[in-house]
TIMI-870237 format. One record per residue (C-alpha): x, z, y; residue in three letters; residue number from 0. Coordinates in nm, 2 decimals. Example, Ala and Ser with C-alpha at 12.3 -4.5 7.8 and 13.67 -1.06 7.14 Angstrom:
<pts>
x:1.23 | z:0.78 | y:-0.45 | residu:Ala | num:0
x:1.37 | z:0.71 | y:-0.11 | residu:Ser | num:1
</pts>
This chain:
<pts>
x:-4.39 | z:1.99 | y:-0.12 | residu:Ser | num:0
x:-4.22 | z:1.67 | y:-0.01 | residu:Gln | num:1
x:-4.09 | z:1.82 | y:0.32 | residu:Gln | num:2
x:-3.93 | z:2.12 | y:0.17 | residu:Ser | num:3
x:-3.75 | z:1.89 | y:-0.09 | residu:Arg | num:4
x:-3.63 | z:1.68 | y:0.17 | residu:Trp | num:5
x:-3.48 | z:1.96 | y:0.37 | residu:Arg | num:6
x:-3.32 | z:2.10 | y:0.05 | residu:Arg | num:7
x:-3.15 | z:1.75 | y:-0.02 | residu:Ala | num:8
x:-3.06 | z:1.71 | y:0.37 | residu:His | num:9
x:-2.86 | z:2.06 | y:0.32 | residu:Arg | num:10
x:-2.67 | z:1.96 | y:0.03 | residu:His | num:11
x:-2.57 | z:1.64 | y:0.17 | residu:Ala | num:12
x:-2.44 | z:1.82 | y:0.48 | residu:His | num:13
x:-2.22 | z:2.08 | y:0.24 | residu:Arg | num:14
x:-2.12 | z:1.76 | y:0.05 | residu:Phe | num:15
x:-2.00 | z:1.57 | y:0.36 | residu:Met | num:16
x:-1.80 | z:1.89 | y:0.46 | residu:Arg | num:17
x:-1.61 | z:1.91 | y:0.14 | residu:Gly | num:18
x:-1.53 | z:1.53 | y:0.15 | residu:Leu | num:19
x:-1.44 | z:1.53 | y:0.49 | residu:Ser | num:20
x:-1.16 | z:1.79 | y:0.41 | residu:Glu | num:21
x:-1.05 | z:1.59 | y:0.10 | residu:Ile | num:22
x:-1.04 | z:1.26 | y:0.29 | residu:Gly | num:23
x:-0.85 | z:1.43 | y:0.60 | residu:Ser | num:24
x:-0.57 | z:1.54 | y:0.37 | residu:Arg | num:25
x:-0.51 | z:1.19 | y:0.22 | residu:Ala | num:26
x:-0.54 | z:1.02 | y:0.54 | residu:Ala | num:27
x:-0.29 | z:1.27 | y:0.68 | residu:Ala | num:28
x:-0.05 | z:1.20 | y:0.41 | residu:Ser | num:29
x:-0.04 | z:0.81 | y:0.47 | residu:Met | num:30
x:-0.04 | z:0.84 | y:0.83 | residu:Thr | num:31
x:0.25 | z:1.06 | y:0.84 | residu:Thr | num:32
x:0.43 | z:0.79 | y:0.64 | residu:Glu | num:33
x:0.31 | z:0.52 | y:0.87 | residu:Leu | num:34
x:0.45 | z:0.73 | y:1.17 | residu:Met | num:35
x:0.75 | z:0.82 | y:1.02 | residu:Ala | num:36
x:0.87 | z:0.53 | y:0.81 | residu:Gly | num:37
x:1.22 | z:0.54 | y:0.64 | residu:Ser | num:38
x:1.53 | z:0.46 | y:0.85 | residu:Gly | num:39
x:1.76 | z:0.46 | y:0.54 | residu:Ser | num:40
x:1.80 | z:0.14 | y:0.33 | residu:Asp | num:41
x:2.02 | z:0.33 | y:0.07 | residu:Gly | num:42
x:2.24 | z:0.04 | y:0.04 | residu:Asp | num:43
x:2.60 | z:0.23 | y:0.14 | residu:Gly | num:44
x:2.89 | z:0.03 | y:0.24 | residu:Asp | num:45
x:2.91 | z:-0.33 | y:0.22 | residu:Leu | num:46
x:3.21 | z:-0.55 | y:0.10 | residu:Glu | num:47
x:3.30 | z:-0.90 | y:0.26 | residu:Thr | num:48
x:3.19 | z:-1.19 | y:0.02 | residu:Ala | num:49
x:3.43 | z:-1.42 | y:-0.15 | residu:Ala | num:50
x:3.20 | z:-1.71 | y:-0.26 | residu:Ile | num:51
x:3.29 | z:-1.83 | y:-0.62 | residu:Gly | num:52
x:3.27 | z:-2.18 | y:-0.74 | residu:Glu | num:53
x:3.10 | z:-2.17 | y:-1.05 | residu:Gly | num:54
x:2.74 | z:-2.16 | y:-1.11 | residu:Lys | num:55
x:2.62 | z:-1.92 | y:-1.37 | residu:Ile | num:56
x:2.24 | z:-2.04 | y:-1.47 | residu:Pro | num:57
x:1.96 | z:-1.83 | y:-1.36 | residu:Leu | num:58
x:1.83 | z:-1.75 | y:-1.72 | residu:Glu | num:59
x:2.21 | z:-1.63 | y:-1.79 | residu:Asp | num:60
x:2.18 | z:-1.34 | y:-1.50 | residu:Leu | num:61
x:2.12 | z:-0.98 | y:-1.62 | residu:Pro | num:62
x:1.75 | z:-0.87 | y:-1.61 | residu:Pro | num:63
x:1.61 | z:-0.73 | y:-1.29 | residu:Met | num:64
x:1.64 | z:-0.36 | y:-1.28 | residu:Pro | num:65
x:1.40 | z:-0.16 | y:-1.44 | residu:Lys | num:66
x:1.12 | z:-0.02 | y:-1.24 | residu:Arg | num:67
x:1.14 | z:0.37 | y:-1.18 | residu:Ser | num:68
x:0.88 | z:0.60 | y:-1.35 | residu:Glu | num:69
x:0.73 | z:0.67 | y:-1.00 | residu:Gly | num:70
x:0.64 | z:0.29 | y:-0.96 | residu:Phe | num:71
x:0.37 | z:0.37 | y:-1.26 | residu:Tyr | num:72
x:0.30 | z:0.71 | y:-1.17 | residu:Ser | num:73
x:0.25 | z:0.73 | y:-0.80 | residu:Glu | num:74
x:-0.03 | z:0.48 | y:-0.76 | residu:Pro | num:75
x:-0.26 | z:0.72 | y:-0.99 | residu:Cys | num:76
x:-0.33 | z:0.94 | y:-0.68 | residu:Met | num:77
x:-0.41 | z:0.65 | y:-0.44 | residu:Gly | num:78
x:-0.63 | z:0.47 | y:-0.69 | residu:Ile | num:79
x:-0.81 | z:0.81 | y:-0.75 | residu:Cys | num:80
x:-0.86 | z:0.89 | y:-0.38 | residu:Val | num:81
x:-0.99 | z:0.55 | y:-0.29 | residu:Val | num:82
x:-1.23 | z:0.51 | y:-0.59 | residu:Thr | num:83
x:-1.36 | z:0.85 | y:-0.56 | residu:Val | num:84
x:-1.42 | z:0.81 | y:-0.18 | residu:Leu | num:85
x:-1.59 | z:0.46 | y:-0.22 | residu:Cys | num:86
x:-1.81 | z:0.59 | y:-0.49 | residu:Val | num:87
x:-1.93 | z:0.93 | y:-0.34 | residu:Leu | num:88
x:-1.98 | z:0.76 | y:0.03 | residu:Leu | num:89
x:-2.16 | z:0.47 | y:-0.10 | residu:Val | num:90
x:-2.37 | z:0.69 | y:-0.32 | residu:Ser | num:91
x:-2.46 | z:0.97 | y:-0.05 | residu:Val | num:92
x:-2.51 | z:0.67 | y:0.22 | residu:Thr | num:93
x:-2.73 | z:0.46 | y:-0.02 | residu:Gln | num:94
x:-2.93 | z:0.78 | y:-0.15 | residu:Gly | num:95
x:-3.02 | z:0.94 | y:0.21 | residu:Val | num:96
x:-3.11 | z:0.58 | y:0.34 | residu:Ser | num:97
x:-3.37 | z:0.53 | y:0.03 | residu:Ala | num:98
x:-3.53 | z:0.85 | y:0.10 | residu:Val | num:99
x:-3.55 | z:0.78 | y:0.46 | residu:Ala | num:100
x:-3.91 | z:0.63 | y:0.48 | residu:Arg | num:101
x:-4.17 | z:0.61 | y:0.74 | residu:Pro | num:102
x:-4.38 | z:0.82 | y:0.49 | residu:Ala | num:103
x:-4.14 | z:1.11 | y:0.46 | residu:Ser | num:104
x:-4.19 | z:1.13 | y:0.85 | residu:Gly | num:105
x:-3.89 | z:0.93 | y:0.94 | residu:Gln | num:106
x:-3.92 | z:0.68 | y:1.26 | residu:Thr | num:107
x:-3.89 | z:0.33 | y:1.23 | residu:Pro | num:108
x:-3.54 | z:0.32 | y:1.42 | residu:Asp | num:109
x:-3.39 | z:0.60 | y:1.18 | residu:Ala | num:110
x:-3.52 | z:0.41 | y:0.88 | residu:Val | num:111
x:-3.34 | z:0.08 | y:1.05 | residu:Arg | num:112
x:-3.03 | z:0.27 | y:1.11 | residu:Leu | num:113
x:-3.02 | z:0.39 | y:0.75 | residu:Gly | num:114
x:-3.04 | z:0.03 | y:0.65 | residu:Arg | num:115
x:-2.77 | z:-0.08 | y:0.87 | residu:Ile | num:116
x:-2.53 | z:0.19 | y:0.75 | residu:Ser | num:117
x:-2.58 | z:0.06 | y:0.38 | residu:Val | num:118
x:-2.45 | z:-0.25 | y:0.46 | residu:Lys | num:119
x:-2.18 | z:-0.12 | y:0.66 | residu:Phe | num:120
x:-2.06 | z:0.14 | y:0.39 | residu:Ile | num:121
x:-2.06 | z:-0.14 | y:0.14 | residu:Trp | num:122
x:-1.85 | z:-0.36 | y:0.36 | residu:Ala | num:123
x:-1.61 | z:-0.07 | y:0.38 | residu:Glu | num:124
x:-1.55 | z:-0.02 | y:0.06 | residu:Ala | num:125
x:-1.52 | z:-0.36 | y:-0.06 | residu:Ile | num:126
x:-1.23 | z:-0.40 | y:0.22 | residu:Val | num:127
x:-1.06 | z:-0.07 | y:0.10 | residu:Ala | num:128
x:-1.06 | z:-0.18 | y:-0.26 | residu:Ile | num:129
x:-0.96 | z:-0.53 | y:-0.17 | residu:Leu | num:130
x:-0.65 | z:-0.37 | y:0.04 | residu:Ser | num:131
x:-0.57 | z:-0.14 | y:-0.24 | residu:Met | num:132
x:-0.55 | z:-0.43 | y:-0.49 | residu:Leu | num:133
x:-0.32 | z:-0.64 | y:-0.25 | residu:Tyr | num:134
x:-0.10 | z:-0.32 | y:-0.19 | residu:Leu | num:135
x:-0.06 | z:-0.25 | y:-0.59 | residu:Leu | num:136
x:-0.04 | z:-0.60 | y:-0.71 | residu:Phe | num:137
x:0.06 | z:-0.84 | y:-0.41 | residu:Gly | num:138
x:0.43 | z:-0.80 | y:-0.44 | residu:Asn | num:139
x:0.46 | z:-0.84 | y:-0.07 | residu:Ala | num:140
x:0.79 | z:-0.87 | y:0.10 | residu:Gly | num:141
x:0.98 | z:-0.90 | y:-0.24 | residu:Val | num:142
x:1.28 | z:-1.13 | y:-0.29 | residu:Ile | num:143
x:1.24 | z:-1.30 | y:-0.61 | residu:His | num:144
x:1.55 | z:-1.48 | y:-0.81 | residu:Arg | num:145
x:1.53 | z:-1.86 | y:-0.73 | residu:Ser | num:146
x:1.84 | z:-2.11 | y:-0.66 | residu:Pro | num:147
x:1.79 | z:-2.03 | y:-0.30 | residu:Lys | num:148
x:1.83 | z:-1.65 | y:-0.31 | residu:Thr | num:149
x:2.06 | z:-1.62 | y:-0.60 | residu:Cys | num:150
x:2.34 | z:-1.90 | y:-0.50 | residu:Tyr | num:151
x:2.64 | z:-1.91 | y:-0.43 | residu:Pro | num:152
x:2.72 | z:-1.62 | y:-0.64 | residu:Val | num:153
x:2.99 | z:-1.41 | y:-0.46 | residu:Pro | num:154
x:3.32 | z:-1.44 | y:-0.67 | residu:Glu | num:155
x:3.39 | z:-1.07 | y:-0.77 | residu:Glu | num:156
x:3.03 | z:-1.06 | y:-0.92 | residu:Val | num:157
x:3.06 | z:-1.41 | y:-1.10 | residu:Glu | num:158
x:3.40 | z:-1.30 | y:-1.26 | residu:Glu | num:159
x:3.23 | z:-0.96 | y:-1.37 | residu:Arg | num:160
x:2.95 | z:-1.15 | y:-1.52 | residu:Leu | num:161
x:3.14 | z:-1.41 | y:-1.70 | residu:Arg | num:162
x:3.36 | z:-1.14 | y:-1.87 | residu:Lys | num:163
x:3.05 | z:-0.93 | y:-1.94 | residu:Gly | num:164
x:3.16 | z:-0.65 | y:-1.73 | residu:Val | num:165
x:2.90 | z:-0.44 | y:-1.58 | residu:Pro | num:166
x:2.85 | z:-0.44 | y:-1.19 | residu:Leu | num:167
x:2.80 | z:-0.07 | y:-1.18 | residu:Asn | num:168
x:2.99 | z:0.09 | y:-0.89 | residu:Gly | num:169
x:3.00 | z:-0.24 | y:-0.70 | residu:Leu | num:170
x:2.90 | z:-0.23 | y:-0.34 | residu:Lys | num:171
x:2.67 | z:-0.48 | y:-0.18 | residu:Asn | num:172
x:2.86 | z:-0.76 | y:-0.04 | residu:Ile | num:173
x:2.85 | z:-0.90 | y:0.30 | residu:Arg | num:174
x:2.80 | z:-1.27 | y:0.37 | residu:Gly | num:175
x:2.96 | z:-1.52 | y:0.56 | residu:Pro | num:176
x:2.98 | z:-1.46 | y:0.94 | residu:Asp | num:177
x:2.73 | z:-1.63 | y:1.15 | residu:Gly | num:178
x:2.51 | z:-1.74 | y:0.85 | residu:Ser | num:179
x:2.13 | z:-1.73 | y:0.88 | residu:His | num:180
x:2.04 | z:-1.72 | y:0.52 | residu:Thr | num:181
x:2.31 | z:-1.51 | y:0.35 | residu:Leu | num:182
x:2.28 | z:-1.17 | y:0.50 | residu:Gly | num:183
x:2.41 | z:-0.93 | y:0.22 | residu:Thr | num:184
x:2.43 | z:-0.99 | y:-0.15 | residu:Tyr | num:185
x:2.24 | z:-0.70 | y:-0.35 | residu:Cys | num:186
x:2.44 | z:-0.62 | y:-0.67 | residu:Val | num:187
x:2.13 | z:-0.48 | y:-0.84 | residu:Arg | num:188
x:1.90 | z:-0.76 | y:-0.80 | residu:Cys | num:189
x:2.15 | z:-1.02 | y:-0.76 | residu:Leu | num:190
x:1.99 | z:-1.21 | y:-0.48 | residu:Val | num:191
x:2.09 | z:-1.29 | y:-0.11 | residu:Trp | num:192
x:1.91 | z:-1.12 | y:0.14 | residu:Arg | num:193
x:1.86 | z:-1.23 | y:0.48 | residu:Pro | num:194
x:2.06 | z:-1.08 | y:0.77 | residu:Pro | num:195
x:1.89 | z:-0.73 | y:0.90 | residu:Asn | num:196
x:1.86 | z:-0.86 | y:1.24 | residu:Asn | num:197
x:1.59 | z:-1.11 | y:1.16 | residu:Ser | num:198
x:1.37 | z:-0.90 | y:0.92 | residu:Arg | num:199
x:1.48 | z:-0.56 | y:0.79 | residu:Lys | num:200
x:1.59 | z:-0.56 | y:0.42 | residu:Val | num:201
x:1.59 | z:-0.28 | y:0.19 | residu:His | num:202
x:1.64 | z:-0.24 | y:-0.20 | residu:His | num:203
x:1.39 | z:0.04 | y:-0.30 | residu:Cys | num:204
x:1.49 | z:0.27 | y:-0.56 | residu:Asn | num:205
x:1.15 | z:0.35 | y:-0.68 | residu:Val | num:206
x:1.01 | z:-0.01 | y:-0.69 | residu:Cys | num:207
x:1.39 | z:-0.15 | y:-0.78 | residu:Gln | num:208
x:1.35 | z:-0.47 | y:-0.58 | residu:Arg | num:209
x:1.47 | z:-0.60 | y:-0.24 | residu:Cys | num:210
x:1.21 | z:-0.64 | y:0.01 | residu:Val | num:211
x:1.22 | z:-0.79 | y:0.38 | residu:Thr | num:212
x:1.03 | z:-0.67 | y:0.66 | residu:Gly | num:213
x:1.07 | z:-0.28 | y:0.50 | residu:Phe | num:214
x:0.91 | z:0.01 | y:0.70 | residu:Asp | num:215
x:0.87 | z:0.27 | y:0.43 | residu:His | num:216
x:0.79 | z:0.36 | y:0.07 | residu:His | num:217
x:0.42 | z:0.47 | y:0.02 | residu:Cys | num:218
x:0.43 | z:0.79 | y:-0.22 | residu:Gly | num:219
x:0.04 | z:0.75 | y:-0.23 | residu:Val | num:220
x:0.02 | z:0.41 | y:-0.39 | residu:Phe | num:221
x:0.38 | z:0.37 | y:-0.52 | residu:Gly | num:222
x:0.45 | z:0.06 | y:-0.32 | residu:Arg | num:223
x:0.67 | z:-0.03 | y:-0.05 | residu:Cys | num:224
x:0.50 | z:-0.11 | y:0.31 | residu:Ile | num:225
x:0.62 | z:-0.39 | y:0.45 | residu:Val | num:226
x:0.53 | z:-0.63 | y:0.76 | residu:Ser | num:227
x:0.32 | z:-0.84 | y:0.52 | residu:Ser | num:228
x:0.08 | z:-0.57 | y:0.35 | residu:Asn | num:229
x:0.09 | z:-0.35 | y:0.67 | residu:Met | num:230
x:-0.23 | z:-0.49 | y:0.76 | residu:Pro | num:231
x:-0.39 | z:-0.37 | y:0.44 | residu:Cys | num:232
x:-0.22 | z:-0.02 | y:0.47 | residu:Phe | num:233
x:-0.37 | z:0.02 | y:0.81 | residu:Val | num:234
x:-0.70 | z:-0.11 | y:0.68 | residu:Ala | num:235
x:-0.73 | z:0.14 | y:0.40 | residu:Leu | num:236
x:-0.67 | z:0.42 | y:0.66 | residu:Ile | num:237
x:-0.92 | z:0.28 | y:0.90 | residu:Ala | num:238
x:-1.18 | z:0.24 | y:0.61 | residu:Met | num:239
x:-1.15 | z:0.59 | y:0.53 | residu:Met | num:240
x:-1.25 | z:0.73 | y:0.85 | residu:Phe | num:241
x:-1.52 | z:0.44 | y:0.90 | residu:Cys | num:242
x:-1.66 | z:0.53 | y:0.58 | residu:Gly | num:243
x:-1.69 | z:0.90 | y:0.67 | residu:Met | num:244
x:-1.85 | z:0.80 | y:1.00 | residu:Thr | num:245
x:-2.09 | z:0.57 | y:0.87 | residu:Thr | num:246
x:-2.22 | z:0.81 | y:0.60 | residu:Thr | num:247
x:-2.23 | z:1.11 | y:0.85 | residu:Met | num:248
x:-2.44 | z:0.87 | y:1.05 | residu:Val | num:249
x:-2.68 | z:0.78 | y:0.79 | residu:Ala | num:250
x:-2.74 | z:1.15 | y:0.70 | residu:Val | num:251
x:-2.80 | z:1.25 | y:1.07 | residu:Thr | num:252
x:-3.03 | z:0.96 | y:1.11 | residu:Ala | num:253
x:-3.22 | z:1.07 | y:0.79 | residu:Ser | num:254
x:-3.29 | z:1.41 | y:0.91 | residu:Ser | num:255
x:-3.56 | z:1.31 | y:1.12 | residu:Gly | num:256
x:-3.66 | z:1.44 | y:1.46 | residu:Pro | num:257
</pts>
């Protein structure tokens, strides 16, 4: 009968939600731990005081930016899979149980209305999660790019080595002039000036191989640095995971009928 089929579908939905909650909780716990712990070390080592060179090497003659590590490309696979699978499953379950919930199947008008609202919410949550993930992956948030403003003046020791073709291996990061509001430290890997640490925390990530400002931690789930400018997206991803599970459970409960 129609009622027996509905009871079987409802039992399967509950089993699915229990398994889904366990998977989502593990991923959320990993990202939440990163968010709370952060990373207190910037791995820059000791600093040397800058002696500013008088010459000016063209930007195009500077060595290429450091090569990204393998983790920059492999780590995001986990985050993409978790977000995609959760979005597809949560939307499918919510859409499915809400479509079956009809007055003809014994559901009250309020339960049917709640199911329709749940569908709208789950789609909105999935869209927010996907957009947040895309910005984390491709937004390059906080990255200090090479430009005349960030590359010059080149410290004397760096300029001398570059002109002679000597590698910069073993050279420590160079401290800028005292009291400067723009020349904090010079990264000898990215060849850019970073702002003083007392304004926004700066860091050279060994996975991303870029200097970033507003650094909080490197996320191993999405393979990107979490900084002040993309932190809202990171928090939104965690929030949407729990909101999506809650929305689906409300839809399943409402569809179970009186």
